[in-house]
C-alpha positions in Angstrom: 48.5 -21.1 115.5 49.3 -23.4 112.4 50.5 -21.8 109.1 47.3 -22.4 107.4 45.3 -20.6 110.0 47.8 -17.6 110.0 47.3 -17.4 106.1 43.6 -17.3 106.4 43.7 -14.8 109.3 45.7 -12.4 107.1 43.5 -13.0 104.0 40.4 -12.3 105.9 42.0 -9.3 107.7 43.1 -7.8 104.4 39.5 -8.2 103.0 37.9 -6.5 106.0 40.6 -3.8 106.1 40.2 -3.0 102.4 36.7 -2.5 102.6 36.2 -0.6 106.0 37.0 2.8 104.3 34.4 2.6 101.9 31.7 1.1 104.2 32.2 3.4 107.1 31.9 7.3 107.0 33.9 7.6 110.5 37.5 8.7 110.2 39.6 5.4 110.7 36.5 4.0 112.5 37.1 6.3 115.5 35.1 9.3 115.0 33.0 11.2 112.8 34.5 13.8 110.4 33.8 17.4 111.2 32.4 18.1 107.7 30.0 15.3 107.4 30.6 13.0 104.3 34.2 11.5 104.0 36.0 12.7 100.7 37.5 10.0 98.4 41.2 11.1 99.1 40.7 10.5 102.8 39.3 6.9 101.8 42.5 6.5 100.0 44.8 7.5 102.7 43.0 5.2 105.2 43.3 2.3 102.6 47.0 2.9 102.5 47.4 3.0 106.3 45.2 -0.1 106.6 47.6 -1.8 104.1 50.4 -1.0 106.2 48.5 -2.4 109.2 47.7 -5.6 107.7 51.2 -6.1 106.5 52.6 -5.5 109.9 50.2 -8.2 111.2 51.4 -10.4 108.5 55.0 -10.0 109.2 54.4 -10.5 112.9 52.9 -13.9 112.1 55.5 -14.8 109.8 58.1 -14.0 112.4 56.2 -16.2 114.8 56.2 -19.1 112.6 60.0 -18.6 111.8 62.2 -16.4 110.2 61.1 -13.4 107.9 61.8 -14.0 104.3 63.6 -11.0 102.7 61.1 -9.2 100.1 61.8 -7.0 97.1 59.6 -4.4 95.6 57.8 -7.0 93.5 56.2 -8.3 96.7 55.0 -5.0 97.7 53.7 -4.0 94.3 51.7 -7.5 94.2 50.4 -7.3 97.6 49.2 -3.7 97.2 47.5 -4.8 93.9 45.8 -7.5 95.7 44.7 -5.2 98.5 43.1 -2.8 96.0 41.4 -5.8 94.4 39.9 -6.8 97.7 38.5 -3.3 98.0 36.5 -3.7 94.9 33.3 -4.7 96.9 33.2 -1.9 99.2 34.1 0.6 96.2 31.1 -0.8 94.2 28.8 -0.6 97.1 29.8 3.3 98.1 30.1 4.5 94.6 28.4 2.4 92.0 25.2 0.9 93.5 22.3 3.1 92.9 20.4 4.3 96.0 16.7 5.0 95.7 15.0 7.6 97.7 
């Protein structure tokens, strides 16, 4: 896999993972919640877990392409902010779009 393909794979995986918690009523896409509707705190927890999963995928692809570059706290602050920004369409669909009926 080329580096360009790996970068696009990480970007698409991040976009999909950032929106999953807001588009699905299932807990981590595995099973339904016992009480019905998923609370916002659970969605945030899923968002953090999926951020870590996408980061692990990116780190594995980087290791496969060569040596992993050392990262400081600034890198993680920027990638977390980008991940939250990618989650905006799912958040808007779940909480801001009016439903009729």
